[in-house]
Every structure is written in structure tokens, then in C-alpha cells.
C-alpha positions as a Markdown table, in Angstrom:
| # | Residue | x | y | z |
|---|---|---|---|---|
| 1 | Met | 15.0 | -3.0 | 96.8 |
| 2 | Ser | 13.0 | -6.1 | 97.6 |
| 3 | Asn | 12.5 | -8.8 | 95.0 |
| 4 | Lys | 9.1 | -9.4 | 96.3 |
| 5 | Ser | 6.4 | -9.0 | 93.7 |
| 6 | Leu | 3.8 | -6.2 | 93.9 |
| 7 | Pro | 0.4 | -6.9 | 95.2 |
| 8 | Tyr | -1.0 | -6.4 | 91.7 |
| 9 | Ser | 0.1 | -7.2 | 88.1 |
| 10 | Met | -0.1 | -5.4 | 84.7 |
| 11 | Lys | -2.9 | -7.7 | 83.8 |
| 12 | Asp | -5.1 | -6.0 | 86.3 |
| 13 | Val | -4.5 | -2.5 | 85.0 |
| 14 | His | -6.4 | -1.5 | 81.9 |
| 15 | Tyr | -3.9 | 1.1 | 80.8 |
| 16 | Asp | -2.3 | 1.3 | 77.4 |
| 17 | Asn | 1.1 | 3.0 | 77.6 |
| 18 | Ala | 1.0 | 4.0 | 74.0 |
| 19 | Lys | 3.7 | 6.6 | 74.4 |
| 20 | Phe | 6.4 | 4.0 | 74.8 |
| 21 | Arg | 4.9 | 0.9 | 73.1 |
| 22 | Gln | 5.6 | 0.3 | 69.4 |
| 23 | Arg | 2.5 | 0.8 | 67.2 |
| 24 | Ser | 1.9 | 0.1 | 63.6 |
| 25 | Phe | 1.2 | 3.0 | 61.2 |
| 26 | Phe | -2.4 | 1.9 | 60.7 |
| 27 | Lys | -3.1 | 1.8 | 64.4 |
| 28 | Val | -1.6 | 5.3 | 64.9 |
| 29 | Ile | -4.0 | 6.7 | 62.3 |
| 30 | Thr | -7.1 | 4.9 | 63.7 |
| 31 | Gln | -6.4 | 5.9 | 67.2 |
| 32 | Thr | -5.8 | 9.5 | 66.2 |
| 33 | Leu | -9.0 | 9.7 | 64.3 |
| 34 | Phe | -11.1 | 8.3 | 67.1 |
| 35 | Thr | -9.8 | 10.5 | 69.9 |
| 36 | Ser | -12.2 | 13.0 | 71.4 |
| 37 | Lys | -10.1 | 16.0 | 70.5 |
| 38 | Val | -10.1 | 15.2 | 66.8 |
| 39 | Lys | -13.9 | 14.7 | 66.9 |
| 40 | Arg | -14.3 | 18.2 | 68.4 |
| 41 | Asn | -12.1 | 19.7 | 65.7 |
| 42 | Cys | -14.1 | 17.9 | 62.9 |
| 43 | Gln | -17.3 | 19.2 | 64.4 |
| 44 | Ser | -16.0 | 22.8 | 64.3 |
| 45 | Cys | -14.8 | 22.5 | 60.7 |
| 46 | Ser | -17.0 | 24.7 | 58.6 |
| 47 | Thr | -18.3 | 24.1 | 55.0 |
| 48 | Gly | -16.1 | 26.9 | 53.7 |
| 49 | Lys | -13.0 | 25.2 | 54.9 |
| 50 | Phe | -14.0 | 22.0 | 53.2 |
| 51 | Leu | -14.7 | 23.8 | 49.9 |
| 52 | Ala | -11.4 | 25.6 | 50.1 |
| 53 | Leu | -9.6 | 22.2 | 50.6 |
| 54 | Leu | -11.5 | 20.8 | 47.6 |
| 55 | Leu | -10.5 | 23.8 | 45.5 |
| 56 | Ile | -6.8 | 23.3 | 46.3 |
| 57 | Phe | -6.9 | 19.6 | 45.2 |
| 58 | Gly | -8.8 | 20.6 | 42.0 |
| 59 | Leu | -6.2 | 23.2 | 41.1 |
| 60 | Ala | -3.4 | 20.7 | 41.7 |
| 61 | Tyr | -5.1 | 18.1 | 39.5 |
| 62 | Leu | -5.4 | 20.6 | 36.6 |
| 63 | Leu | -1.9 | 21.8 | 37.0 |
| 64 | Phe | -0.4 | 18.3 | 36.6 |
| 65 | Thr | -2.8 | 16.7 | 34.2 |
| 66 | His | -4.3 | 19.2 | 31.9 |
| 67 | Thr | -2.5 | 20.0 | 28.6 |
| 68 | Ser | -1.9 | 23.6 | 27.5 |
| 69 | Pro | -4.5 | 25.4 | 25.4 |
| 70 | Ala | -2.0 | 26.0 | 22.6 |
| 71 | His | -1.5 | 22.4 | 22.0 |
| 72 | Ser | -4.8 | 21.0 | 22.9 |
| 73 | Ala | -6.1 | 21.1 | 19.3 |
| 74 | Thr | -3.2 | 19.2 | 17.9 |
| 75 | Asp | -2.7 | 16.8 | 20.9 |
| 76 | Arg | -6.1 | 15.4 | 20.3 |
| 77 | Leu | -5.1 | 14.3 | 16.8 |
| 78 | Gly | -4.2 | 10.7 | 16.4 |
| 79 | Val | -2.3 | 8.8 | 13.8 |
| 80 | Lys | -3.1 | 5.2 | 12.9 |
| 81 | Asn | 0.0 | 3.1 | 12.6 |
| 82 | Lys | 0.5 | -0.1 | 10.6 |
| 83 | Glu | -0.9 | -2.2 | 13.4 |
| 84 | Gly | -4.1 | -0.2 | 13.5 |
| 85 | Asn | -3.3 | 1.5 | 16.8 |
| 86 | Ile | -3.9 | 5.1 | 17.3 |
| 87 | Thr | -1.0 | 7.2 | 18.5 |
| 88 | Thr | -1.8 | 10.7 | 19.9 |
| 89 | Tyr | 0.7 | 13.5 | 20.1 |
| 90 | Gly | 1.4 | 15.6 | 23.2 |
| 91 | Gly | 1.6 | 14.6 | 26.8 |
| 92 | Ser | 0.7 | 15.7 | 30.3 |
| 93 | Arg | 2.4 | 18.6 | 31.9 |
| 94 | Leu | 3.6 | 16.4 | 34.7 |
| 95 | Gly | 5.6 | 14.3 | 32.2 |
| 96 | Lys | 7.1 | 17.6 | 30.8 |
| 97 | Leu | 8.1 | 18.7 | 34.2 |
| 98 | Leu | 9.7 | 15.4 | 35.1 |
| 99 | Arg | 11.5 | 15.1 | 31.7 |
| 100 | Lys | 15.3 | 15.6 | 32.1 |
| 101 | Pro | 16.9 | 18.2 | 29.9 |
| 102 | Pro | 19.3 | 16.9 | 27.3 |
| 103 | Arg | 22.9 | 16.7 | 28.3 |
| 104 | Leu | 25.0 | 19.2 | 26.4 |
| 105 | Pro | 28.7 | 18.6 | 25.5 |
| 106 | Pro | 31.2 | 20.7 | 27.5 |
| 107 | Arg | 32.2 | 23.9 | 25.8 |
| 108 | Leu | 35.8 | 24.5 | 25.1 |
| 109 | Pro | 37.5 | 27.8 | 24.6 |
| 110 | Pro | 38.6 | 28.5 | 21.0 |
| 111 | Asp | 42.3 | 28.0 | 21.8 |
| 112 | Glu | 41.7 | 24.7 | 23.4 |
| 113 | Lys | 39.6 | 23.5 | 20.5 |
| 114 | Val | 42.4 | 24.3 | 18.0 |
| 115 | Arg | 45.0 | 22.6 | 20.2 |
| 116 | Asn | 43.0 | 19.5 | 20.5 |
| 117 | Ser | 42.2 | 19.3 | 16.8 |
| 118 | Ser | 46.0 | 19.8 | 16.1 |
| 119 | Leu | 46.9 | 17.0 | 18.4 |
| 120 | Ser | 44.4 | 14.5 | 17.0 |
| 121 | Leu | 45.5 | 15.3 | 13.4 |
| 122 | Glu | 49.1 | 14.7 | 14.4 |
| 123 | Arg | 48.2 | 11.3 | 15.9 |
| 124 | Glu | 46.3 | 10.3 | 12.8 |
| 125 | Lys | 49.0 | 11.4 | 10.3 |
| 126 | Pro | 51.3 | 8.3 | 10.6 |
| 127 | Asn | 48.5 | 5.8 | 10.1 |
| 128 | Ala | 46.0 | 7.8 | 8.1 |
| 129 | Gly | 47.1 | 6.4 | 4.7 |
| 130 | Ser | 47.1 | 2.8 | 5.7 |
| 131 | Lys | 43.8 | 3.1 | 7.6 |
| 132 | Trp | 41.9 | 4.5 | 4.6 |
| 133 | Thr | 43.6 | 2.0 | 2.2 |
| 134 | Ala | 42.3 | -0.8 | 4.5 |
| 135 | Arg | 38.9 | 0.6 | 4.5 |
| 136 | Gln | 38.7 | 1.0 | 0.8 |
| 137 | Gln | 39.8 | -2.6 | 0.4 |
| 138 | Ser | 37.1 | -3.8 | 2.8 |
| 139 | Val | 34.5 | -1.9 | 0.8 |
| 140 | Lys | 35.8 | -3.3 | -2.5 |
| 141 | Glu | 35.7 | -6.9 | -1.1 |
| 142 | Ala | 32.2 | -6.4 | 0.1 |
| 143 | Phe | 31.2 | -5.2 | -3.3 |
| 144 | Ile | 32.8 | -8.1 | -5.1 |
| 145 | His | 31.1 | -10.5 | -2.7 |
| 146 | Ala | 27.7 | -9.1 | -3.4 |
| 147 | Trp | 28.3 | -9.1 | -7.2 |
| 148 | Ser | 29.5 | -12.8 | -7.0 |
| 149 | Gly | 26.3 | -13.8 | -5.3 |
| 150 | Tyr | 24.1 | -11.9 | -7.7 |
| 151 | Lys | 26.0 | -13.2 | -10.7 |
| 152 | Lys | 25.7 | -16.8 | -9.5 |
| 153 | Tyr | 22.0 | -16.8 | -8.5 |
| 154 | Ala | 20.2 | -13.9 | -10.1 |
| 155 | Met | 22.1 | -12.7 | -13.3 |
| 156 | Gly | 19.8 | -10.6 | -15.4 |
| 157 | Ser | 17.2 | -10.1 | -12.6 |
| 158 | Asp | 16.6 | -6.8 | -10.9 |
| 159 | Glu | 17.5 | -8.0 | -7.5 |
| 160 | Leu | 18.8 | -11.0 | -5.6 |
| 161 | Met | 16.9 | -12.5 | -2.6 |
| 162 | Pro | 19.9 | -13.7 | -0.6 |
| 163 | Leu | 18.1 | -16.2 | 1.7 |
| 164 | Ser | 16.2 | -18.0 | -1.1 |
| 165 | Lys | 19.0 | -17.4 | -3.6 |
| 166 | Gln | 16.6 | -16.4 | -6.3 |
| 167 | Gly | 16.3 | -13.4 | -8.6 |
| 168 | Val | 13.2 | -11.2 | -8.6 |
| 169 | Asp | 12.2 | -8.4 | -11.1 |
| 170 | Gly | 10.8 | -5.8 | -8.7 |
| 171 | Leu | 11.8 | -2.8 | -10.9 |
| 172 | Gly | 10.5 | -3.8 | -14.4 |
| 173 | Gly | 12.9 | -6.5 | -15.4 |
| 174 | Leu | 15.7 | -4.3 | -16.9 |
| 175 | Gly | 18.5 | -5.8 | -14.9 |
| 176 | Ala | 18.6 | -2.9 | -12.4 |
| 177 | Thr | 21.4 | -4.4 | -10.3 |
| 178 | Ile | 23.7 | -4.7 | -13.3 |
| 179 | Val | 23.3 | -1.2 | -14.6 |
| 180 | Asp | 23.3 | 0.3 | -11.1 |
| 181 | Ala | 26.5 | -1.5 | -10.2 |
| 182 | Leu | 28.4 | -0.7 | -13.4 |
| 183 | Asp | 29.6 | 2.8 | -12.5 |
| 184 | Thr | 30.5 | 1.7 | -9.0 |
| 185 | Ala | 32.7 | -1.1 | -10.5 |
| 186 | Met | 34.3 | 1.5 | -12.8 |
| 187 | Ile | 35.2 | 3.8 | -9.9 |
| 188 | Met | 36.6 | 0.9 | -7.9 |
| 189 | Gly | 38.6 | -0.3 | -10.8 |
| 190 | Val | 37.1 | -3.8 | -10.7 |
| 191 | Asp | 37.6 | -4.5 | -14.4 |
| 192 | Glu | 36.1 | -8.0 | -14.3 |
| 193 | Val | 32.8 | -6.7 | -13.1 |
| 194 | Val | 32.9 | -3.9 | -15.6 |
| 195 | Ser | 33.4 | -6.4 | -18.4 |
| 196 | Glu | 30.7 | -8.7 | -17.3 |
| 197 | Ala | 28.1 | -5.9 | -16.7 |
| 198 | Gly | 29.0 | -4.1 | -19.9 |
| 199 | Ser | 28.8 | -7.2 | -22.0 |
| 200 | Trp | 25.3 | -8.0 | -20.6 |
| 201 | Ile | 24.1 | -4.5 | -21.3 |
| 202 | Glu | 25.3 | -4.6 | -24.8 |
| 203 | Val | 23.7 | -7.9 | -25.6 |
| 204 | Asn | 20.5 | -7.9 | -23.5 |
| 205 | Leu | 19.3 | -4.5 | -22.3 |
| 206 | Leu | 18.1 | -2.9 | -25.5 |
| 207 | Asp | 15.9 | -5.9 | -26.3 |
| 208 | Arg | 14.4 | -5.8 | -22.8 |
| 209 | Ile | 13.7 | -2.1 | -23.1 |
| 210 | Thr | 11.8 | -2.8 | -26.3 |
| 211 | His | 9.7 | -5.6 | -25.0 |
| 212 | Lys | 9.2 | -5.0 | -21.3 |
| 213 | Gly | 6.0 | -3.8 | -19.8 |
| 214 | Gln | 5.3 | -1.4 | -17.0 |
| 215 | Val | 8.1 | 0.4 | -15.1 |
| 216 | Asn | 8.2 | 3.3 | -12.6 |
| 217 | Leu | 9.4 | 6.5 | -14.0 |
| 218 | Phe | 11.4 | 7.5 | -11.0 |
| 219 | Glu | 13.0 | 4.2 | -10.2 |
| 220 | Thr | 13.9 | 3.6 | -13.9 |
| 221 | Thr | 15.3 | 7.0 | -14.3 |
| 222 | Ile | 17.6 | 7.0 | -11.3 |
| 223 | Arg | 18.8 | 3.4 | -11.7 |
| 224 | Val | 18.8 | 2.4 | -15.3 |
| 225 | Leu | 19.0 | 5.7 | -17.2 |
| 226 | Gly | 21.3 | 7.2 | -14.5 |
| 227 | Gly | 23.5 | 4.1 | -14.5 |
| 228 | Leu | 23.9 | 4.2 | -18.3 |
| 229 | Leu | 24.8 | 7.9 | -18.3 |
| 230 | Cys | 27.2 | 7.5 | -15.6 |
| 231 | Ala | 28.9 | 4.6 | -17.3 |
| 232 | Tyr | 29.1 | 6.7 | -20.5 |
| 233 | His | 30.6 | 9.6 | -18.5 |
| 234 | Leu | 33.3 | 7.4 | -17.0 |
| 235 | Ser | 34.1 | 5.8 | -20.3 |
| 236 | Val | 34.8 | 8.9 | -22.3 |
| 237 | Arg | 37.5 | 11.6 | -22.1 |
| 238 | Glu | 36.4 | 14.2 | -19.5 |
| 239 | Glu | 38.5 | 17.3 | -18.7 |
| 240 | Gly | 41.6 | 15.9 | -20.4 |
| 241 | Ile | 41.6 | 12.6 | -18.4 |
| 242 | Asn | 41.1 | 9.4 | -20.3 |
| 243 | Leu | 39.5 | 6.8 | -18.1 |
| 244 | Ala | 40.0 | 3.6 | -19.9 |
| 245 | His | 37.7 | 0.7 | -18.9 |
| 246 | Thr | 37.0 | -2.7 | -20.3 |
| 247 | Gly | 33.6 | -3.4 | -21.8 |
| 248 | Pro | 31.7 | -2.0 | -24.8 |
| 249 | Lys | 32.3 | 1.3 | -26.4 |
| 250 | Pro | 30.9 | 4.4 | -24.8 |
| 251 | Ala | 28.4 | 4.8 | -27.6 |
| 252 | Val | 26.6 | 1.7 | -26.6 |
| 253 | Tyr | 25.7 | 3.2 | -23.3 |
| 254 | Leu | 24.6 | 6.5 | -24.8 |
| 255 | Glu | 22.5 | 4.9 | -27.5 |
| 256 | Thr | 20.8 | 2.6 | -25.0 |
| 257 | Ala | 20.1 | 5.6 | -22.7 |
| 258 | Lys | 18.6 | 7.6 | -25.5 |
| 259 | Asn | 16.3 | 4.7 | -26.5 |
| 260 | Leu | 15.1 | 4.3 | -22.9 |
| 261 | Ala | 14.7 | 8.1 | -22.4 |
| 262 | Asp | 12.5 | 8.4 | -25.5 |
| 263 | Arg | 10.1 | 5.9 | -24.0 |
| 264 | Leu | 10.2 | 7.5 | -20.6 |
| 265 | Leu | 9.3 | 10.8 | -22.2 |
| 266 | Thr | 5.8 | 9.4 | -22.7 |
| 267 | Ala | 5.2 | 10.1 | -19.0 |
| 268 | Phe | 5.6 | 13.8 | -19.7 |
| 269 | Thr | 3.8 | 14.1 | -23.0 |
| 270 | Ser | 0.8 | 12.0 | -22.0 |
| 271 | Ser | 0.1 | 14.1 | -18.9 |
| 272 | Pro | -2.4 | 17.0 | -19.2 |
| 273 | Thr | -0.1 | 19.0 | -16.9 |
| 274 | Pro | 3.7 | 19.5 | -16.7 |
| 275 | Ile | 3.8 | 17.0 | -13.9 |
| 276 | Pro | 4.6 | 13.5 | -15.5 |
| 277 | Phe | 2.7 | 10.3 | -14.9 |
| 278 | Ser | 4.3 | 7.9 | -12.5 |
| 279 | Asp | 4.3 | 4.7 | -14.6 |
| 280 | Val | 5.3 | 4.0 | -18.2 |
| 281 | Val | 4.7 | 0.9 | -20.4 |
| 282 | Leu | 7.8 | 0.5 | -22.4 |
| 283 | His | 6.7 | -1.7 | -25.3 |
| 284 | Asp | 3.8 | 0.6 | -26.3 |
| 285 | Pro | 5.0 | 3.2 | -25.3 |
| 286 | Ser | 2.3 | 4.7 | -23.1 |
| 287 | Ala | 2.0 | 6.2 | -19.6 |
| 288 | His | -0.6 | 6.5 | -16.9 |
| 289 | Pro | -0.8 | 7.7 | -13.3 |
| 290 | Ala | -0.5 | 5.3 | -10.3 |
| 291 | Pro | -3.6 | 3.5 | -9.2 |
| 292 | Asp | -4.3 | 5.8 | -6.3 |
| 293 | Gly | -3.7 | 8.8 | -8.6 |
| 294 | Leu | -0.8 | 10.2 | -6.5 |
| 295 | Ser | 2.6 | 11.2 | -7.8 |
| 296 | Ser | 5.4 | 11.9 | -5.4 |
| 297 | Thr | 6.7 | 15.5 | -5.6 |
| 298 | Ser | 10.2 | 14.4 | -4.6 |
| 299 | Glu | 10.2 | 12.0 | -7.5 |
| 300 | Val | 9.1 | 14.2 | -10.3 |
| 301 | Ser | 11.4 | 17.0 | -9.1 |
| 302 | Thr | 14.6 | 14.8 | -9.1 |
| 303 | Leu | 14.5 | 13.7 | -12.7 |
| 304 | Gln | 16.2 | 16.8 | -14.0 |
| 305 | Leu | 19.8 | 15.6 | -13.5 |
| 306 | Glu | 19.6 | 12.6 | -15.8 |
| 307 | Phe | 17.5 | 14.3 | -18.5 |
| 308 | Asn | 19.6 | 17.5 | -18.5 |
| 309 | Tyr | 22.8 | 15.5 | -18.8 |
| 310 | Leu | 21.3 | 13.4 | -21.7 |
| 311 | Ser | 20.5 | 16.6 | -23.6 |
| 312 | Ala | 24.0 | 17.9 | -23.0 |
| 313 | Val | 25.8 | 14.8 | -24.3 |
| 314 | Ser | 23.3 | 13.9 | -27.1 |
| 315 | Gly | 22.7 | 17.5 | -28.4 |
| 316 | Asp | 18.9 | 17.0 | -28.3 |
| 317 | Pro | 17.2 | 19.5 | -26.0 |
| 318 | Lys | 13.9 | 17.7 | -25.7 |
| 319 | Tyr | 14.8 | 15.7 | -22.7 |
| 320 | Ser | 15.9 | 18.8 | -20.7 |
| 321 | Met | 12.9 | 20.8 | -21.8 |
| 322 | Glu | 10.3 | 18.3 | -20.6 |
| 323 | Ala | 12.1 | 17.7 | -17.3 |
| 324 | Met | 12.5 | 21.4 | -16.5 |
| 325 | Lys | 8.8 | 22.1 | -17.1 |
| 326 | Val | 8.2 | 20.3 | -13.8 |
| 327 | Leu | 10.2 | 22.7 | -11.8 |
| 328 | Glu | 8.9 | 25.8 | -13.7 |
| 329 | His | 5.3 | 24.6 | -12.9 |
| 330 | Met | 6.1 | 23.9 | -9.3 |
| 331 | Lys | 7.4 | 27.5 | -8.8 |
| 332 | Thr | 3.8 | 28.8 | -9.4 |
| 333 | Leu | 2.1 | 26.6 | -6.9 |
| 334 | Pro | 1.0 | 27.7 | -3.5 |
| 335 | Lys | 3.1 | 26.7 | -0.5 |
| 336 | Val | 2.5 | 26.3 | 3.2 |
| 337 | Glu | 5.1 | 28.2 | 5.1 |
| 338 | Gly | 7.5 | 27.8 | 2.2 |
| 339 | Leu | 7.0 | 24.1 | 1.9 |
| 340 | Val | 5.9 | 22.4 | -1.4 |
| 341 | Pro | 3.4 | 19.6 | -1.4 |
| 342 | Ile | 4.6 | 16.0 | -1.1 |
| 343 | Phe | 2.0 | 14.4 | -3.2 |
| 344 | Ile | 0.2 | 15.4 | -6.4 |
| 345 | Arg | -3.1 | 13.8 | -7.5 |
| 346 | Tyr | -4.5 | 13.9 | -11.0 |
| 347 | Arg | -8.1 | 14.3 | -11.9 |
| 348 | Pro | -9.8 | 15.6 | -15.1 |
| 349 | Phe | -8.9 | 19.3 | -15.3 |
| 350 | Ile | -8.2 | 19.4 | -11.5 |
| 351 | Leu | -4.8 | 19.0 | -9.9 |
| 352 | Leu | -5.0 | 18.3 | -6.2 |
| 353 | Phe | -2.0 | 19.0 | -4.0 |
| 354 | Phe | -1.4 | 17.5 | -0.6 |
| 355 | Trp | 0.7 | 19.0 | 2.2 |
| 356 | Lys | 1.8 | 16.9 | 5.1 |
| 357 | Thr | 3.7 | 17.8 | 8.2 |
| 358 | Thr | 5.4 | 15.4 | 10.5 |
| 359 | Leu | 4.5 | 16.8 | 13.9 |
| 360 | Pro | 1.5 | 16.5 | 14.2 |
| 361 | Lys | 0.8 | 14.4 | 11.0 |
| 362 | Leu | -1.7 | 16.8 | 9.3 |
| 363 | Arg | -2.7 | 16.8 | 5.7 |
| 364 | Tyr | -4.1 | 19.7 | 3.7 |
| 365 | Gln | -5.7 | 19.4 | 0.3 |
| 366 | Phe | -5.9 | 22.2 | -2.2 |
| 367 | Ala | -7.6 | 22.2 | -5.6 |
| 368 | Met | -5.9 | 24.0 | -8.4 |
């Protein structure tokens, strides 16, 4: 073939060989739209076809974005968080479809379960005793460390603020940490802490109970009254076992507990209903509801352990009688699907109960 050039060049030919030339995606679309064949097809497209296409897109939009009717009422509810933002419950159906199912652990046949359990127990047997002994010692050392810091910087206060190394009376000023830690020290066998805490209680606690002001019924019962009763329980002979501990005589704990409980009973006797008030002024003694008028159901229904045990060891039934009235009264109250209210509000001759669920966060109010 001759190497002589042709009598014409490609510059003279106005022909775009698009079949073989590389084109961008945008150019492919634009060239396709402006061809005569597409124009003729668009002209022949009827209004009905356009509406059908629009209907398909609308159904697809509703399918992936619209929430189900069963949850639409609750999904519109919002809950305001601490920052003031509103959080709504529920989500789009698209998110539910794309959500991955939780991974379940593999199921083993019964024989394999028993065999694996037996092997694990056999492996742990040689070192089980030493492992638990080491763990107990670590917990004991942590307790002694916490007590040492409290004793050095906040002895007699309710709590220690570890960063500022200062004591704070956030629970009425009855030395809650001392009384609350006493029974733990007895169980651990830390006689030094038992002696220090017991001596402080014998010298200072009764005077504080007599002169201190307002305390919370629930917090004082579970920490101070409960701590005193537990210390008494561990100090006396129970079921033929004599648990000898350093510190004052068991009668000191019992008499202090009775003095405190007599003042706490004002929360029960001052209330117009069997539901006790939330706060007690010890030096009066007197009681009143919280500033918002609400009393926690979980608080007033968990006082029975301490007051019942105090009646059992003191022989005085008044503590148990007042505490059990709460449960007897709560049995008569209406419930929502078996659930009792979480808050109780006092008003003259009206007792308002509040129910609250978690998902969604709804609150129902009933007047009794």
C-alpha cells in the first residue's frame, strides 16, 4: 500500500464517529436527548403515561418515607432533654428496612453445652480459690483506701469530694458515709474501721439526730437507719453464731436507731394519707412534702425492710404498722397494665398519681 497521503484529510470531513470515539457520560445523555428519534417518541407520549409514571414515583416515596399508622401517634411525640432539644421517637421505614438484625450467639446442642461447662469448671478448679482470694483482697484494699481519704479530709461529713478534698453534708449532716460503711467494714473484718466508725457513732450521732434540720426520709432510712440496724444485726448473736466486733455495744446501735426512727415516723403521722411525706425536720420533729409536691413511689414502698426489722428487734410494732400501711394503700390504687404510678402528688383532699412509660415517654394523671 502506498504511503502517499489521500487527497483529502479528516479536517475536511464533518463526520463525528461517535461509535468508536470515547465520550463523557454527560455528552452521551445530551446527544441522546436531542436526537430526532427521541423527539418523536416524546411527542407521542400521552398524558396518561406521564400520570402513571408520576403515580409510581409517589408510591415509592410513601413506601420509603412514611411511618406506619400504628405508630404515627406516638412517633410525633417529642421529649425535651437537658439541653432543651426535642427528641422524637420512631423513624422512617427505609431506616427500618436497612437496619441489620442483631447477631445471635450460635446454638449448641444440650450435650455439647454440658461438656463445655464441665471443661471450663475443670480448668478453673485449680486456681479458683486463689483467684477469688485475690479479688477479695483487692476490694478490701480499695475500701480501706476510700475510708482513709474520707477519715483524713471529711470525717463526720456525709460525703468526701475527692478533687477538692473537702467534706460536704448533702444528706442532712448525719455522717452518712460513716454509718453506711460500718456494716461493710464488719463483713470485711476491718476491725480498725469498725472501731473508728463505731466510736464516732457512739459519741456524735445521737446529738446530731437531736439538733439537725431537714433530711430526706428515703435517704436517711436506707443509709443511716439501715446502717445502724445492720451494725446491730452483725454485732449480736444470730442463729448460734457470735460475730464479735470491736466498737461499742450492740445496744448503742439499737437505741440510736430507735431515736432516729421515732423522728422519721413524723413523715407518716403528719400525712393526711398513708403515703408519708418526703422530708422530715429532725429537731422539731415535723414533716412536709417536697417543694414540687411529688413523692417517689419507689422510695415510699422500700422503707418496709428497715421499719419491719426495727419492730422485730425492739418489740415495738408501731414502726412496722406505719410502714406497711403504704403497701396496703397502694394495693387499692388503679394501675395501668399492671404498673403502679412512679410519682404521687399531694393536694388538699386530692391525691394525684402519675404514670410514666419509657417508650414513648408519656405521663398520665389521675385524681383519687
